C-alpha positions in Angstrom: 39.2 -24.8 -18.2 35.7 -23.9 -19.7 36.0 -19.6 -21.5 32.6 -19.8 -22.6 31.6 -20.1 -19.0 33.9 -17.4 -17.5 32.7 -14.8 -20.6 29.3 -15.8 -19.6 30.0 -15.2 -15.5 31.8 -11.9 -16.3 29.0 -10.6 -18.8 26.2 -11.5 -16.0 28.0 -10.1 -13.6 28.1 -7.1 -15.8 24.9 -6.5 -16.7 23.4 -7.0 -12.6 23.4 -3.1 -11.9 24.2 -4.2 -8.2 27.2 -6.1 -8.4 30.9 -5.0 -7.8 31.7 -5.6 -11.2 29.2 -3.4 -12.5 30.3 -0.3 -10.1 34.0 -0.8 -10.8 33.4 -1.2 -14.3 30.3 1.5 -15.1 30.1 3.8 -11.8 33.1 4.2 -10.6 35.0 7.7 -11.5 38.5 6.1 -11.6 39.6 9.8 -12.0 38.0 10.9 -8.8 38.1 8.5 -6.6 41.2 6.8 -7.5 42.2 7.3 -3.8 39.2 6.2 -2.0 38.6 2.9 -0.5 36.5 1.2 -3.7 34.5 -1.2 -1.4 33.2 1.5 0.9 32.1 3.6 -1.9 30.5 0.7 -3.4 28.7 0.2 -0.2 27.1 4.1 -1.0 25.9 3.2 -4.6 24.6 0.0 -3.4 22.1 2.1 -0.8 21.7 4.9 -3.0 20.1 1.6 -5.0 17.9 0.5 -2.3 16.3 4.0 -1.4 15.7 4.4 -4.9 14.5 1.3 -5.7 12.4 1.4 -2.2 10.7 4.7 -3.5 9.8 3.7 -6.9 7.9 0.8 -5.1 6.0 2.1 -2.1 5.6 5.6 -4.1 1.6 6.5 -4.9 0.2 4.0 -1.8 -2.8 5.7 0.5 -4.5 4.2 3.0 -8.2 5.4 3.1 -10.2 5.4 5.5 -14.3 6.1 5.5 -16.0 6.3 8.9 -19.0 8.3 10.0 -18.6 10.8 12.6 -19.6 8.6 15.9 -21.9 10.8 17.4 -23.4 12.2 14.5 -23.5 10.5 11.6 -22.8 6.6 12.9 -23.7 3.8 10.4 -26.1 1.7 12.3 -24.9 -1.9 13.3 -26.6 -5.0 10.9 -26.0 -7.1 8.8 -27.9 -5.1 6.2 -25.9 -2.5 6.6 -22.8 -4.5 6.9 -23.2 -6.1 3.2 -24.5 -2.2 1.9 -20.8 -1.6 2.7 -18.9 -4.3 1.2 -21.1 -4.1 -2.2 -20.0 -0.2 -1.8 -16.2 -1.7 -1.3 -17.2 -4.0 -4.6 -18.1 -1.4 -6.3 -15.2 1.3 -5.7 -12.4 -0.7 -5.0 -12.0 -1.7 -8.5 -9.1 -2.2 -11.6 -10.7 0.4 -13.4 -10.1 2.9 -10.5 -7.3 1.5 -9.1 -4.0 -0.3 -10.4 -4.3 -2.4 -6.4 -6.2 -2.0 -3.9 -7.2 -4.0 -0.5 -10.1 -3.1 1.6 -12.4 -4.2 4.9 -15.0 -3.8 7.0 -14.7 -3.5 10.1 -17.0 -3.0 13.3 -15.2 -0.8 16.2 -13.6 -1.9 19.0 -16.4 -1.9 21.9 -19.5 -4.3 21.2 -21.8 -2.0 23.6 -21.4 1.0 21.1 -20.7 0.1 17.6 -19.2 2.0 14.7 -18.5 0.2 11.2 -16.8 1.3 9.2 -14.1 0.6 5.7 -10.2 0.8 5.5 -8.2 0.4 1.8 -4.9 0.1 1.0 -4.9 1.5 -2.8 -2.7 2.9 -5.6 -5.5 5.2 -7.1 -4.9 5.8 -10.4 -6.8 9.2 -11.7 -5.6 10.9 -8.5 -7.6 14.6 -9.6 -11.1 13.2 -9.8 -10.7 10.1 -6.8 -12.2 11.8 -3.8 -15.0 13.0 -5.8 -16.0 10.2 -7.6 -15.6 8.3 -4.4 -18.1 10.1 -2.7 -20.3 10.3 -5.2 -20.3 7.0 -4.8 -20.4 6.9 -1.2 -24.0 8.7 -1.3 -26.2 6.0 -3.2 -25.3 3.3 0.1 -25.5 6.4 2.7 -25.9 9.9 3.9 -22.9 12.2 2.6 -19.1 12.1 4.0 -18.5 15.1 6.0 -14.7 16.6 6.8 -13.1 14.0 9.0 -15.4 11.2 7.3 -13.4 10.7 4.6 -9.4 10.2 5.8 -6.2 9.5 3.5 -2.5 8.9 4.6 0.3 8.2 2.1 2.2 5.1 2.7 5.2 5.3 0.3 8.0 4.4 2.8 8.5 0.6 3.5 7.7 0.8 7.4 4.2 2.5 6.3 3.8 0.4 3.6 4.1 -2.9 5.7 2.3 -1.1 8.4 -0.8 -0.2 6.4 -1.0 -3.9 5.2 -1.0 -5.3 8.6 -3.9 -2.8 9.8 -6.5 -4.7 7.8 -6.2 -8.0 9.2 -7.7 -8.2 12.9 -5.5 -10.4 14.7 -2.5 -8.5 13.6 -4.4 -4.6 15.3 -2.9 -4.6 18.7 -5.0 -2.6 20.6 -7.6 -1.3 17.6 -8.7 -5.3 17.2 -12.4 -5.0 16.3 -15.0 -6.9 18.4 -16.5 -8.4 15.4 -13.4 -10.2 12.3 -16.2 -9.3 9.9 -14.1 -10.1 7.4 -14.8 -13.2 8.6 -17.7 -13.5 9.6 -19.3 -11.8 6.7 -16.8 -11.3 4.1 -16.1 -8.1 4.2 -12.7 -8.1 3.1 -11.8 -7.9 -0.8 -8.7 -6.4 -3.4 -7.7 -6.5 -7.1 -4.9 -5.4 -8.7 -1.6 -6.3 -8.0 1.7 -4.2 -6.2 4.2 -3.6 -8.8 6.9 -1.1 -9.2 5.1 2.5 -10.4 
């Protein structure tokens, strides 16, 4: 019998916070839990770890929509304006402003009445000045965004995280699918940074 391998295996199990050995040796309270089923308590412990890890992994993400009012301030549908929106995105959604950002320029659903707008899924580095700085840069490309032209949603759960990541892909939008996939026809999709735990 190779005792070194057995000891190594035990040490690995004790260093893994998700292992049953770790739970029994470091978490389980012998005095208070001696009459309770340790397997049931271990499962509860794992559930708490999962919640904590999900909270850390998915915290701090925001879904941004920049959509000038369709009736009052609609951006004319043209190759030039699509390029301006791409240029804005490339200037705004950088690692200077975000630890992670993925953006797309969209055409809207109706080919008879197009509505150019931007969606971005981001983790903001400096939330305090983010909106002010973004709106200031926007004004260098287009008329001022007003009220709900700038809209944000916090994405702090796994479901929202996955849903908003998928929403940036035209083929996954379902009933919200755009009449033209500008990511494909104009390269109007980009990203920066990486997703890590905060």
